[in-house]
mmCIF file as Biopython writes it, N, C-alpha, C and O atoms, coordinates in Angstrom:
data_model
#
loop_
_atom_site.group_PDB
_atom_site.id
_atom_site.type_symbol
_atom_site.label_atom_id
_atom_site.label_alt_id
_atom_site.label_comp_id
_atom_site.label_asym_id
_atom_site.label_entity_id
_atom_site.label_seq_id
_atom_site.pdbx_PDB_ins_code
_atom_site.Cartn_x
_atom_site.Cartn_y
_atom_site.Cartn_z
_atom_site.occupancy
_atom_site.B_iso_or_equiv
_atom_site.auth_seq_id
_atom_site.auth_asym_id
_atom_site.pdbx_PDB_model_num
ATOM 1   N N  . MET A ? 1  ? -4.503  -2.720  -2.146  1.0 0.0 1  A 1 
ATOM 2   C CA . MET A ? 1  ? -4.558  -2.755  -0.699  1.0 0.0 1  A 1 
ATOM 3   C C  . MET A ? 1  ? -3.195  -2.419  -0.117  1.0 0.0 1  A 1 
ATOM 4   O O  . MET A ? 1  ? -3.106  -1.812  0.951   1.0 0.0 1  A 1 
ATOM 5   N N  . HIS A ? 2  ? -2.143  -2.806  -0.804  1.0 0.0 2  A 1 
ATOM 6   C CA . HIS A ? 2  ? -0.810  -2.518  -0.325  1.0 0.0 2  A 1 
ATOM 7   C C  . HIS A ? 2  ? -0.560  -1.012  -0.286  1.0 0.0 2  A 1 
ATOM 8   O O  . HIS A ? 2  ? 0.100   -0.519  0.629   1.0 0.0 2  A 1 
ATOM 9   N N  . THR A ? 3  ? -1.082  -0.276  -1.272  1.0 0.0 3  A 1 
ATOM 10  C CA . THR A ? 3  ? -0.897  1.174   -1.276  1.0 0.0 3  A 1 
ATOM 11  C C  . THR A ? 3  ? -1.647  1.824   -0.118  1.0 0.0 3  A 1 
ATOM 12  O O  . THR A ? 3  ? -1.185  2.828   0.422   1.0 0.0 3  A 1 
ATOM 13  N N  . THR A ? 4  ? -2.789  1.274   0.271   1.0 0.0 4  A 1 
ATOM 14  C CA . THR A ? 4  ? -3.530  1.813   1.403   1.0 0.0 4  A 1 
ATOM 15  C C  . THR A ? 4  ? -2.737  1.623   2.687   1.0 0.0 4  A 1 
ATOM 16  O O  . THR A ? 4  ? -2.655  2.537   3.507   1.0 0.0 4  A 1 
ATOM 17  N N  . LEU A ? 5  ? -2.159  0.459   2.865   1.0 0.0 5  A 1 
ATOM 18  C CA . LEU A ? 5  ? -1.377  0.217   4.075   1.0 0.0 5  A 1 
ATOM 19  C C  . LEU A ? 5  ? -0.133  1.085   4.114   1.0 0.0 5  A 1 
ATOM 20  O O  . LEU A ? 5  ? 0.248   1.560   5.183   1.0 0.0 5  A 1 
ATOM 21  N N  . SER A ? 6  ? 0.507   1.302   2.975   1.0 0.0 6  A 1 
ATOM 22  C CA . SER A ? 6  ? 1.695   2.148   2.972   1.0 0.0 6  A 1 
ATOM 23  C C  . SER A ? 6  ? 1.311   3.602   3.225   1.0 0.0 6  A 1 
ATOM 24  O O  . SER A ? 6  ? 2.087   4.344   3.828   1.0 0.0 6  A 1 
ATOM 25  N N  . PHE A ? 7  ? 0.108   4.028   2.768   1.0 0.0 7  A 1 
ATOM 26  C CA . PHE A ? 7  ? -0.350  5.389   3.046   1.0 0.0 7  A 1 
ATOM 27  C C  . PHE A ? 7  ? -0.568  5.598   4.537   1.0 0.0 7  A 1 
ATOM 28  O O  . PHE A ? 7  ? -0.268  6.672   5.060   1.0 0.0 7  A 1 
ATOM 29  N N  . LEU A ? 8  ? -1.085  4.591   5.227   1.0 0.0 8  A 1 
ATOM 30  C CA . LEU A ? 8  ? -1.346  4.736   6.652   1.0 0.0 8  A 1 
ATOM 31  C C  . LEU A ? 8  ? -0.069  4.833   7.475   1.0 0.0 8  A 1 
ATOM 32  O O  . LEU A ? 8  ? -0.114  5.280   8.621   1.0 0.0 8  A 1 
ATOM 33  N N  . HIS A ? 9  ? 1.058   4.429   6.924   1.0 0.0 9  A 1 
ATOM 34  C CA . HIS A ? 9  ? 2.331   4.501   7.647   1.0 0.0 9  A 1 
ATOM 35  C C  . HIS A ? 9  ? 3.048   5.824   7.423   1.0 0.0 9  A 1 
ATOM 36  O O  . HIS A ? 9  ? 4.142   6.023   7.952   1.0 0.0 9  A 1 
ATOM 37  N N  . THR A ? 10 ? 2.454   6.738   6.646   1.0 0.0 10 A 1 
ATOM 38  C CA . THR A ? 10 ? 3.046   8.053   6.447   1.0 0.0 10 A 1 
ATOM 39  C C  . THR A ? 10 ? 2.529   9.012   7.503   1.0 0.0 10 A 1 
ATOM 40  O O  . THR A ? 10 ? 1.567   8.713   8.210   1.0 0.0 10 A 1 
ATOM 41  N N  . LYS A ? 11 ? 3.178   10.174  7.608   1.0 0.0 11 A 1 
ATOM 42  C CA . LYS A ? 11 ? 2.738   11.178  8.576   1.0 0.0 11 A 1 
ATOM 43  C C  . LYS A ? 11 ? 1.352   11.709  8.215   1.0 0.0 11 A 1 
ATOM 44  O O  . LYS A ? 11 ? 0.521   11.938  9.095   1.0 0.0 11 A 1 
ATOM 45  N N  . LEU A ? 12 ? 1.107   11.902  6.927   1.0 0.0 12 A 1 
ATOM 46  C CA . LEU A ? 12 ? -0.201  12.399  6.491   1.0 0.0 12 A 1 
ATOM 47  C C  . LEU A ? 12 ? -1.299  11.389  6.823   1.0 0.0 12 A 1 
ATOM 48  O O  . LEU A ? 12 ? -2.378  11.775  7.272   1.0 0.0 12 A 1 
ATOM 49  N N  . GLY A ? 13 ? -1.035  10.118  6.610   1.0 0.0 13 A 1 
ATOM 50  C CA . GLY A ? 13 ? -2.012  9.092   6.940   1.0 0.0 13 A 1 
ATOM 51  C C  . GLY A ? 13 ? -2.313  9.055   8.422   1.0 0.0 13 A 1 
ATOM 52  O O  . GLY A ? 13 ? -3.466  8.894   8.823   1.0 0.0 13 A 1 
ATOM 53  N N  . LEU A ? 14 ? -1.292  9.201   9.230   1.0 0.0 14 A 1 
ATOM 54  C CA . LEU A ? 14 ? -1.478  9.221   10.683  1.0 0.0 14 A 1 
ATOM 55  C C  . LEU A ? 14 ? -2.300  10.431  11.108  1.0 0.0 14 A 1 
ATOM 56  O O  . LEU A ? 14 ? -3.179  10.317  11.963  1.0 0.0 14 A 1 
ATOM 57  N N  . VAL A ? 15 ? -2.020  11.584  10.519  1.0 0.0 15 A 1 
ATOM 58  C CA . VAL A ? 15 ? -2.772  12.800  10.851  1.0 0.0 15 A 1 
ATOM 59  C C  . VAL A ? 15 ? -4.234  12.646  10.460  1.0 0.0 15 A 1 
ATOM 60  O O  . VAL A ? 15 ? -5.122  13.024  11.224  1.0 0.0 15 A 1 
ATOM 61  N N  . ILE A ? 16 ? -4.494  12.095  9.279   1.0 0.0 16 A 1 
ATOM 62  C CA . ILE A ? 16 ? -5.869  11.901  8.834   1.0 0.0 16 A 1 
ATOM 63  C C  . ILE A ? 16 ? -6.605  10.929  9.752   1.0 0.0 16 A 1 
ATOM 64  O O  . ILE A ? 16 ? -7.758  11.169  10.110  1.0 0.0 16 A 1 
ATOM 65  N N  . CYS A ? 17 ? -5.953  9.844   10.131  1.0 0.0 17 A 1 
ATOM 66  C CA . CYS A ? 17 ? -6.585  8.880   11.047  1.0 0.0 17 A 1 
ATOM 67  C C  . CYS A ? 17 ? -6.887  9.518   12.394  1.0 0.0 17 A 1 
ATOM 68  O O  . CYS A ? 17 ? -7.952  9.280   12.962  1.0 0.0 17 A 1 
ATOM 69  N N  . LEU A ? 18 ? -5.972  10.322  12.911  1.0 0.0 18 A 1 
ATOM 70  C CA . LEU A ? 18 ? -6.201  10.984  14.198  1.0 0.0 18 A 1 
ATOM 71  C C  . LEU A ? 18 ? -7.331  12.007  14.102  1.0 0.0 18 A 1 
ATOM 72  O O  . LEU A ? 18 ? -8.140  12.128  15.022  1.0 0.0 18 A 1 
ATOM 73  N N  . LEU A ? 19 ? -7.388  12.741  12.992  1.0 0.0 19 A 1 
ATOM 74  C CA . LEU A ? 19 ? -8.473  13.703  12.807  1.0 0.0 19 A 1 
ATOM 75  C C  . LEU A ? 19 ? -9.831  13.005  12.713  1.0 0.0 19 A 1 
ATOM 76  O O  . LEU A ? 19 ? -10.814 13.468  13.291  1.0 0.0 19 A 1 
ATOM 77  N N  . LEU A ? 20 ? -9.879  11.894  11.986  1.0 0.0 20 A 1 
ATOM 78  C CA . LEU A ? 20 ? -11.131 11.143  11.889  1.0 0.0 20 A 1 
ATOM 79  C C  . LEU A ? 20 ? -11.540 10.570  13.239  1.0 0.0 20 A 1 
ATOM 80  O O  . LEU A ? 20 ? -12.724 10.553  13.574  1.0 0.0 20 A 1 
ATOM 81  N N  . ALA A ? 21 ? -10.573 10.101  14.011  1.0 0.0 21 A 1 
ATOM 82  C CA . ALA A ? 21 ? -10.877 9.577   15.347  1.0 0.0 21 A 1 
ATOM 83  C C  . ALA A ? 21 ? -11.366 10.699  16.267  1.0 0.0 21 A 1 
ATOM 84  O O  . ALA A ? 21 ? -12.298 10.498  17.046  1.0 0.0 21 A 1 
ATOM 85  N N  . ALA A ? 22 ? -10.747 11.869  16.180  1.0 0.0 22 A 1 
ATOM 86  C CA . ALA A ? 22 ? -11.178 13.005  16.999  1.0 0.0 22 A 1 
ATOM 87  C C  . ALA A ? 22 ? -12.574 13.454  16.592  1.0 0.0 22 A 1 
ATOM 88  O O  . ALA A ? 22 ? -13.402 13.757  17.451  1.0 0.0 22 A 1 
ATOM 89  N N  . LEU A ? 23 ? -12.842 13.499  15.294  1.0 0.0 23 A 1 
ATOM 90  C CA . LEU A ? 23 ? -14.172 13.882  14.823  1.0 0.0 23 A 1 
ATOM 91  C C  . LEU A ? 23 ? -15.226 12.870  15.275  1.0 0.0 23 A 1 
ATOM 92  O O  . LEU A ? 23 ? -16.321 13.252  15.686  1.0 0.0 23 A 1 
ATOM 93  N N  . GLY A ? 24 ? -14.897 11.594  15.200  1.0 0.0 24 A 1 
ATOM 94  C CA . GLY A ? 24 ? -15.820 10.566  15.670  1.0 0.0 24 A 1 
ATOM 95  C C  . GLY A ? 24 ? -16.071 10.679  17.162  1.0 0.0 24 A 1 
ATOM 96  O O  . GLY A ? 24 ? -17.208 10.532  17.610  1.0 0.0 24 A 1 
ATOM 97  N N  . GLY A ? 25 ? -15.034 10.936  17.933  1.0 0.0 25 A 1 
ATOM 98  C CA . GLY A ? 25 ? -15.193 11.115  19.371  1.0 0.0 25 A 1 
ATOM 99  C C  . GLY A ? 25 ? -16.034 12.335  19.705  1.0 0.0 25 A 1 
ATOM 100 O O  . GLY A ? 25 ? -16.872 12.290  20.606  1.0 0.0 25 A 1 
ATOM 101 N N  . TYR A ? 26 ? -15.814 13.420  18.982  1.0 0.0 26 A 1 
ATOM 102 C CA . TYR A ? 26 ? -16.611 14.631  19.194  1.0 0.0 26 A 1 
ATOM 103 C C  . TYR A ? 26 ? -18.079 14.375  18.884  1.0 0.0 26 A 1 
ATOM 104 O O  . TYR A ? 26 ? -18.956 14.746  19.663  1.0 0.0 26 A 1 
ATOM 105 N N  . LEU A ? 27 ? -18.345 13.743  17.749  1.0 0.0 27 A 1 
ATOM 106 C CA . LEU A ? 27 ? -19.732 13.470  17.381  1.0 0.0 27 A 1 
ATOM 107 C C  . LEU A ? 27 ? -20.393 12.518  18.373  1.0 0.0 27 A 1 
ATOM 108 O O  . LEU A ? 27 ? -21.566 12.680  18.709  1.0 0.0 27 A 1 
ATOM 109 N N  . LEU A ? 28 ? -19.648 11.541  18.833  1.0 0.0 28 A 1 
ATOM 110 C CA . LEU A ? 28 ? -20.206 10.620  19.824  1.0 0.0 28 A 1 
ATOM 111 C C  . LEU A ? 28 ? -20.485 11.327  21.143  1.0 0.0 28 A 1 
ATOM 112 O O  . LEU A ? 28 ? -21.499 11.060  21.787  1.0 0.0 28 A 1 
ATOM 113 N N  . TRP A ? 29 ? -19.602 12.216  21.543  1.0 0.0 29 A 1 
ATOM 114 C CA . TRP A ? 29 ? -19.746 12.909  22.815  1.0 0.0 29 A 1 
ATOM 115 C C  . TRP A ? 29 ? -20.890 13.929  22.786  1.0 0.0 29 A 1 
ATOM 116 O O  . TRP A ? 29 ? -21.677 14.009  23.729  1.0 0.0 29 A 1 
ATOM 117 N N  . THR A ? 30 ? -20.978 14.706  21.701  1.0 0.0 30 A 1 
ATOM 118 C CA . THR A ? 30 ? -21.950 15.795  21.660  1.0 0.0 30 A 1 
ATOM 119 C C  . THR A ? 30 ? -23.304 15.371  21.102  1.0 0.0 30 A 1 
ATOM 120 O O  . THR A ? 30 ? -24.323 15.988  21.412  1.0 0.0 30 A 1 
ATOM 121 N N  . HIS A ? 31 ? -23.321 14.340  20.295  1.0 0.0 31 A 1 
ATOM 122 C CA . HIS A ? 31 ? -24.559 13.911  19.654  1.0 0.0 31 A 1 
ATOM 123 C C  . HIS A ? 31 ? -24.824 12.435  19.947  1.0 0.0 31 A 1 
ATOM 124 O O  . HIS A ? 31 ? -25.096 11.656  19.034  1.0 0.0 31 A 1 
ATOM 125 N N  . THR A ? 32 ? -24.746 12.061  21.201  1.0 0.0 32 A 1 
ATOM 126 C CA . THR A ? 32 ? -24.889 10.661  21.585  1.0 0.0 32 A 1 
ATOM 127 C C  . THR A ? 32 ? -26.240 10.096  21.163  1.0 0.0 32 A 1 
ATOM 128 O O  . THR A ? 32 ? -26.312 8.971   20.670  1.0 0.0 32 A 1 
ATOM 129 N N  . GLY A ? 33 ? -27.287 10.848  21.348  1.0 0.0 33 A 1 
ATOM 130 C CA . GLY A ? 33 ? -28.621 10.380  20.981  1.0 0.0 33 A 1 
ATOM 131 C C  . GLY A ? 33 ? -28.752 10.108  19.497  1.0 0.0 33 A 1 
ATOM 132 O O  . GLY A ? 33 ? -29.306 9.088   19.087  1.0 0.0 33 A 1 
ATOM 133 N N  . HIS A ? 34 ? -28.240 11.025  18.697  1.0 0.0 34 A 1 
ATOM 134 C CA . HIS A ? 34 ? -28.289 10.826  17.247  1.0 0.0 34 A 1 
ATOM 135 C C  . HIS A ? 34 ? -27.425 9.646   16.821  1.0 0.0 34 A 1 
ATOM 136 O O  . HIS A ? 34 ? -27.806 8.871   15.944  1.0 0.0 34 A 1 
ATOM 137 N N  . THR A ? 35 ? -26.260 9.518   17.448  1.0 0.0 35 A 1 
ATOM 138 C CA . THR A ? 35 ? -25.358 8.422   17.098  1.0 0.0 35 A 1 
ATOM 139 C C  . THR A ? 35 ? -25.973 7.078   17.432  1.0 0.0 35 A 1 
ATOM 140 O O  . THR A ? 35 ? -25.911 6.145   16.632  1.0 0.0 35 A 1 
ATOM 141 N N  . LEU A ? 36 ? -26.565 6.977   18.610  1.0 0.0 36 A 1 
ATOM 142 C CA . LEU A ? 36 ? -27.179 5.716   19.010  1.0 0.0 36 A 1 
ATOM 143 C C  . LEU A ? 36 ? -28.408 5.407   18.160  1.0 0.0 36 A 1 
ATOM 144 O O  . LEU A ? 36 ? -28.702 4.240   17.902  1.0 0.0 36 A 1 
ATOM 145 N N  . ALA A ? 37 ? -29.128 6.440   17.724  1.0 0.0 37 A 1 
ATOM 146 C CA . ALA A ? 37 ? -30.287 6.219   16.858  1.0 0.0 37 A 1 
ATOM 147 C C  . ALA A ? 37 ? -29.854 5.735   15.473  1.0 0.0 37 A 1 
ATOM 148 O O  . ALA A ? 37 ? -30.583 4.977   14.833  1.0 0.0 37 A 1 
ATOM 149 N N  . ALA A ? 38 ? -28.690 6.157   15.004  1.0 0.0 38 A 1 
ATOM 150 C CA . ALA A ? 38 ? -28.214 5.769   13.672  1.0 0.0 38 A 1 
ATOM 151 C C  . ALA A ? 38 ? -27.462 4.443   13.696  1.0 0.0 38 A 1 
ATOM 152 O O  . ALA A ? 38 ? -27.217 3.863   12.638  1.0 0.0 38 A 1 
ATOM 153 N N  . LEU A ? 39 ? -27.093 3.954   14.862  1.0 0.0 39 A 1 
ATOM 154 C CA . LEU A ? 39 ? -26.280 2.741   14.959  1.0 0.0 39 A 1 
ATOM 155 C C  . LEU A ? 39 ? -26.891 1.515   14.287  1.0 0.0 39 A 1 
ATOM 156 O O  . LEU A ? 39 ? -26.163 0.816   13.582  1.0 0.0 39 A 1 
ATOM 157 N N  . PRO A ? 40 ? -28.175 1.206   14.457  1.0 0.0 40 A 1 
ATOM 158 C CA . PRO A ? 40 ? -28.726 0.030   13.761  1.0 0.0 40 A 1 
ATOM 159 C C  . PRO A ? 40 ? -28.639 0.149   12.247  1.0 0.0 40 A 1 
ATOM 160 O O  . PRO A ? 40 ? -28.388 -0.833  11.548  1.0 0.0 40 A 1 
ATOM 161 N N  . TYR A ? 41 ? -28.850 1.366   11.748  1.0 0.0 41 A 1 
ATOM 162 C CA . TYR A ? 41 ? -28.769 1.569   10.301  1.0 0.0 41 A 1 
ATOM 163 C C  . TYR A ? 41 ? -27.333 1.435   9.802   1.0 0.0 41 A 1 
ATOM 164 O O  . TYR A ? 41 ? -27.100 0.921   8.708   1.0 0.0 41 A 1 
ATOM 165 N N  . LEU A ? 42 ? -26.379 1.893   10.596  1.0 0.0 42 A 1 
ATOM 166 C CA . LEU A ? 42 ? -24.972 1.755   10.215  1.0 0.0 42 A 1 
ATOM 167 C C  . LEU A ? 42 ? -24.558 0.284   10.197  1.0 0.0 42 A 1 
ATOM 168 O O  . LEU A ? 42 ? -23.792 -0.139  9.331   1.0 0.0 42 A 1 
ATOM 169 N N  . LEU A ? 43 ? -25.064 -0.486  11.148  1.0 0.0 43 A 1 
ATOM 170 C CA . LEU A ? 43 ? -24.764 -1.915  11.161  1.0 0.0 43 A 1 
ATOM 171 C C  . LEU A ? 43 ? -25.384 -2.616  9.952   1.0 0.0 43 A 1 
ATOM 172 O O  . LEU A ? 43 ? -24.757 -3.483  9.344   1.0 0.0 43 A 1 
ATOM 173 N N  . LEU A ? 44 ? -26.617 -2.239  9.606   1.0 0.0 44 A 1 
ATOM 174 C CA . LEU A ? 44 ? -27.244 -2.818  8.419   1.0 0.0 44 A 1 
ATOM 175 C C  . LEU A ? 44 ? -26.508 -2.412  7.145   1.0 0.0 44 A 1 
ATOM 176 O O  . LEU A ? 44 ? -26.416 -3.200  6.204   1.0 0.0 44 A 1 
ATOM 177 N N  . LEU A ? 45 ? -25.994 -1.212  7.112   1.0 0.0 45 A 1 
ATOM 178 C CA . LEU A ? 45 ? -25.241 -0.755  5.950   1.0 0.0 45 A 1 
ATOM 179 C C  . LEU A ? 45 ? -23.882 -1.452  5.870   1.0 0.0 45 A 1 
ATOM 180 O O  . LEU A ? 45 ? -23.341 -1.625  4.777   1.0 0.0 45 A 1 
ATOM 181 N N  . ALA A ? 46 ? -23.335 -1.847  6.999   1.0 0.0 46 A 1 
ATOM 182 C CA . ALA A ? 46 ? -22.030 -2.505  7.000   1.0 0.0 46 A 1 
ATOM 183 C C  . ALA A ? 46 ? -22.081 -3.871  6.321   1.0 0.0 46 A 1 
ATOM 184 O O  . ALA A ? 46 ? -21.098 -4.286  5.707   1.0 0.0 46 A 1 
ATOM 185 N N  . CYS A ? 47 ? -23.199 -4.572  6.417   1.0 0.0 47 A 1 
ATOM 186 C CA . CYS A ? 47 ? -23.303 -5.905  5.819   1.0 0.0 47 A 1 
ATOM 187 C C  . CYS A ? 47 ? -23.136 -5.881  4.300   1.0 0.0 47 A 1 
ATOM 188 O O  . CYS A ? 47 ? -22.293 -6.613  3.780   1.0 0.0 47 A 1 
ATOM 189 N N  . PRO A ? 48 ? -23.907 -5.069  3.563   1.0 0.0 48 A 1 
ATOM 190 C CA . PRO A ? 48 ? -23.697 -5.054  2.112   1.0 0.0 48 A 1 
ATOM 191 C C  . PRO A ? 48 ? -22.331 -4.493  1.722   1.0 0.0 48 A 1 
ATOM 192 O O  . PRO A ? 48 ? -21.752 -4.902  0.716   1.0 0.0 48 A 1 
ATOM 193 N N  . MET A ? 49 ? -21.818 -3.554  2.522   1.0 0.0 49 A 1 
ATOM 194 C CA . MET A ? 49 ? -20.502 -3.006  2.200   1.0 0.0 49 A 1 
ATOM 195 C C  . MET A ? 49 ? -19.417 -4.084  2.339   1.0 0.0 49 A 1 
ATOM 196 O O  . MET A ? 49 ? -18.497 -4.142  1.523   1.0 0.0 49 A 1 
ATOM 197 N N  . MET A ? 50 ? -19.520 -4.929  3.358   1.0 0.0 50 A 1 
ATOM 198 C CA . MET A ? 50 ? -18.544 -6.007  3.517   1.0 0.0 50 A 1 
ATOM 199 C C  . MET A ? 50 ? -18.662 -7.001  2.374   1.0 0.0 50 A 1 
ATOM 200 O O  . MET A ? 50 ? -17.646 -7.504  1.893   1.0 0.0 50 A 1 
ATOM 201 N N  . HIS A ? 51 ? -19.870 -7.294  1.929   1.0 0.0 51 A 1 
ATOM 202 C CA . HIS A ? 51 ? -20.042 -8.199  0.801   1.0 0.0 51 A 1 
ATOM 203 C C  . HIS A ? 51 ? -19.511 -7.580  -0.484  1.0 0.0 51 A 1 
ATOM 204 O O  . HIS A ? 51 ? -18.886 -8.261  -1.298  1.0 0.0 51 A 1 
ATOM 205 N N  . PHE A ? 52 ? -19.759 -6.293  -0.661  1.0 0.0 52 A 1 
ATOM 206 C CA . PHE A ? 52 ? -19.340 -5.620  -1.883  1.0 0.0 52 A 1 
ATOM 207 C C  . PHE A ? 52 ? -17.823 -5.501  -1.975  1.0 0.0 52 A 1 
ATOM 208 O O  . PHE A ? 52 ? -17.237 -5.783  -3.020  1.0 0.0 52 A 1 
ATOM 209 N N  . PHE A ? 53 ? -17.189 -5.083  -0.885  1.0 0.0 53 A 1 
ATOM 210 C CA . PHE A ? 53 ? -15.751 -4.858  -0.908  1.0 0.0 53 A 1 
ATOM 211 C C  . PHE A ? 53 ? -14.941 -6.064  -0.466  1.0 0.0 53 A 1 
ATOM 212 O O  . PHE A ? 53 ? -13.773 -6.174  -0.839  1.0 0.0 53 A 1 
ATOM 213 N N  . GLY A ? 54 ? -15.511 -6.970  0.311   1.0 0.0 54 A 1 
ATOM 214 C CA . GLY A ? 54 ? -14.734 -8.049  0.893   1.0 0.0 54 A 1 
ATOM 215 C C  . GLY A ? 54 ? -14.673 -9.317  0.077   1.0 0.0 54 A 1 
ATOM 216 O O  . GLY A ? 54 ? -13.763 -10.122 0.276   1.0 0.0 54 A 1 
ATOM 217 N N  . HIS A ? 55 ? -15.603 -9.527  -0.831  1.0 0.0 55 A 1 
ATOM 218 C CA . HIS A ? 55 ? -15.644 -10.792 -1.543  1.0 0.0 55 A 1 
ATOM 219 C C  . HIS A ? 55 ? -14.899 -10.768 -2.875  1.0 0.0 55 A 1 
ATOM 220 O O  . HIS A ? 55 ? -14.796 -11.811 -3.522  1.0 0.0 55 A 1 
ATOM 221 N N  . GLY A ? 56 ? -14.389 -9.652  -3.299  1.0 0.0 56 A 1 
ATOM 222 C CA . GLY A ? 56 ? -13.752 -9.560  -4.610  1.0 0.0 56 A 1 
ATOM 223 C C  . GLY A ? 56 ? -12.525 -10.445 -4.749  1.0 0.0 56 A 1 
ATOM 224 O O  . GLY A ? 56 ? -12.338 -11.083 -5.785  1.0 0.0 56 A 1 
ATOM 225 N N  . HIS A ? 57 ? -11.703 -10.491 -3.741  1.0 0.0 57 A 1 
ATOM 226 C CA . HIS A ? 57 ? -10.454 -11.248 -3.840  1.0 0.0 57 A 1 
ATOM 227 C C  . HIS A ? 57 ? -10.666 -12.732 -3.587  1.0 0.0 57 A 1 
ATOM 228 O O  . HIS A ? 57 ? -9.938  -13.554 -4.143  1.0 0.0 57 A 1 
ATOM 229 N N  . ARG A ? 58 ? -11.612 -13.086 -2.787  1.0 0.0 58 A 1 
ATOM 230 C CA . ARG A ? 58 ? -11.826 -14.489 -2.453  1.0 0.0 58 A 1 
ATOM 231 C C  . ARG A ? 58 ? -12.271 -15.296 -3.654  1.0 0.0 58 A 1 
ATOM 232 O O  . ARG A ? 58 ? -11.855 -16.444 -3.809  1.0 0.0 58 A 1 
ATOM 233 N N  . HIS A ? 59 ? -13.103 -14.729 -4.503  1.0 0.0 59 A 1 
ATOM 234 C CA . HIS A ? 59 ? -13.585 -15.467 -5.666  1.0 0.0 59 A 1 
ATOM 235 C C  . HIS A ? 59 ? -12.437 -15.788 -6.620  1.0 0.0 59 A 1 
ATOM 236 O O  . HIS A ? 59 ? -12.409 -16.856 -7.233  1.0 0.0 59 A 1 
ATOM 237 N N  . GLU A ? 60 ? -11.501 -14.864 -6.740  1.0 0.0 60 A 1 
ATOM 238 C CA . GLU A ? 60 ? -10.361 -15.107 -7.619  1.0 0.0 60 A 1 
ATOM 239 C C  . GLU A ? 60 ? -9.515  -16.256 -7.092  1.0 0.0 60 A 1 
ATOM 240 O O  . GLU A ? 60 ? -9.061  -17.095 -7.869  1.0 0.0 60 A 1 
ATOM 241 N N  . HIS A ? 61 ? -9.299  -16.303 -5.794  1.0 0.0 61 A 1 
ATOM 242 C CA . HIS A ? 61 ? -8.493  -17.376 -5.228  1.0 0.0 61 A 1 
ATOM 243 C C  . HIS A ? 61 ? -9.206  -18.722 -5.346  1.0 0.0 61 A 1 
ATOM 244 O O  . HIS A ? 61 ? -8.569  -19.750 -5.573  1.0 0.0 61 A 1 
ATOM 245 N N  . ARG A ? 62 ? -10.502 -18.710 -5.196  1.0 0.0 62 A 1 
ATOM 246 C CA . ARG A ? 62 ? -11.249 -19.961 -5.335  1.0 0.0 62 A 1 
ATOM 247 C C  . ARG A ? 62 ? -11.175 -20.472 -6.756  1.0 0.0 62 A 1 
ATOM 248 O O  . ARG A ? 62 ? -11.042 -21.675 -6.977  1.0 0.0 62 A 1 
ATOM 249 N N  . ARG A ? 63 ? -11.259 -19.582 -7.715  1.0 0.0 63 A 1 
ATOM 250 C CA . ARG A ? 63 ? -11.176 -20.001 -9.118  1.0 0.0 63 A 1 
ATOM 251 C C  . ARG A ? 63 ? -9.807  -20.620 -9.412  1.0 0.0 63 A 1 
ATOM 252 O O  . ARG A ? 63 ? -9.703  -21.632 -10.105 1.0 0.0 63 A 1 
ATOM 253 N N  . GLU A ? 64 ? -8.765  -19.992 -8.873  1.0 0.0 64 A 1 
ATOM 254 C CA . GLU A ? 64 ? -7.423  -20.537 -9.097  1.0 0.0 64 A 1 
ATOM 255 C C  . GLU A ? 64 ? -7.286  -21.909 -8.443  1.0 0.0 64 A 1 
ATOM 256 O O  . GLU A ? 64 ? -6.691  -22.820 -9.018  1.0 0.0 64 A 1 
ATOM 257 N N  . ALA A ? 65 ? -7.838  -22.051 -7.240  1.0 0.0 65 A 1 
ATOM 258 C CA . ALA A ? 65 ? -7.760  -23.345 -6.549  1.0 0.0 65 A 1 
ATOM 259 C C  . ALA A ? 65 ? -8.571  -24.395 -7.286  1.0 0.0 65 A 1 
ATOM 260 O O  . ALA A ? 65 ? -8.153  -25.549 -7.373  1.0 0.0 65 A 1 
ATOM 261 N N  . ASP A ? 66 ? -9.739  -24.008 -7.823  1.0 0.0 66 A 1 
ATOM 262 C CA . ASP A ? 66 ? -10.567 -24.957 -8.574  1.0 0.0 66 A 1 
ATOM 263 C C  . ASP A ? 66 ? -9.859  -25.387 -9.853  1.0 0.0 66 A 1 
ATOM 264 O O  . ASP A ? 66 ? -9.952  -26.552 -10.239 1.0 0.0 66 A 1 
ATOM 265 N N  . GLN A ? 67 ? -9.170  -24.497 -10.505 1.0 0.0 67 A 1 
ATOM 266 C CA . GLN A ? 67 ? -8.455  -24.833 -11.737 1.0 0.0 67 A 1 
ATOM 267 C C  . GLN A ? 67 ? -7.293  -25.775 -11.455 1.0 0.0 67 A 1 
ATOM 268 O O  . GLN A ? 67 ? -6.979  -26.635 -12.278 1.0 0.0 67 A 1 
ATOM 269 N N  . ARG A ? 68 ? -6.657  -25.625 -10.314 1.0 0.0 68 A 1 
ATOM 270 C CA . ARG A ? 68 ? -5.545  -26.514 -9.963  1.0 0.0 68 A 1 
ATOM 271 C C  . ARG A ? 68 ? -6.036  -27.929 -9.690  1.0 0.0 68 A 1 
ATOM 272 O O  . ARG A ? 68 ? -5.346  -28.906 -9.982  1.0 0.0 68 A 1 
ATOM 273 N N  . ASN A ? 69 ? -7.246  -28.026 -9.122  1.0 0.0 69 A 1 
ATOM 274 C CA . ASN A ? 69 ? -7.791  -29.348 -8.793  1.0 0.0 69 A 1 
ATOM 275 C C  . ASN A ? 69 ? -8.245  -30.115 -10.033 1.0 0.0 69 A 1 
ATOM 276 O O  . ASN A ? 69 ? -8.327  -31.343 -10.008 1.0 0.0 69 A 1 
ATOM 277 N N  . LEU A ? 70 ? -8.543  -29.388 -11.130 1.0 0.0 70 A 1 
ATOM 278 C CA . LEU A ? 70 ? -8.997  -30.064 -12.343 1.0 0.0 70 A 1 
ATOM 279 C C  . LEU A ? 70 ? -7.879  -30.621 -13.108 1.0 0.0 70 A 1 
ATOM 280 O O  . LEU A ? 70 ? -8.090  -31.223 -14.160 1.0 0.0 70 A 1 
#
C-alpha cells in the first residue's frame, strides 16, 4: 500500500489520476443514462470488492492481538 501512495505523489501518478477523472467526467456527461442504469450494479459490485481487498490486513492484526492476550 505504501508503494501505491508513493506512486500517486509522482507526476505520472497525477497525470493518470487526472486522465481517469476526465474520462469519468466525459462518460458521465455523454452517457448519463447508461451510467445511471449501471450504478446499482456498480454499488453491488463494490461490496464484495471491499470484502475481498479490505479485510486482508485486519485479520492479521486481530490474530496478533489475540496471541498477545493469551
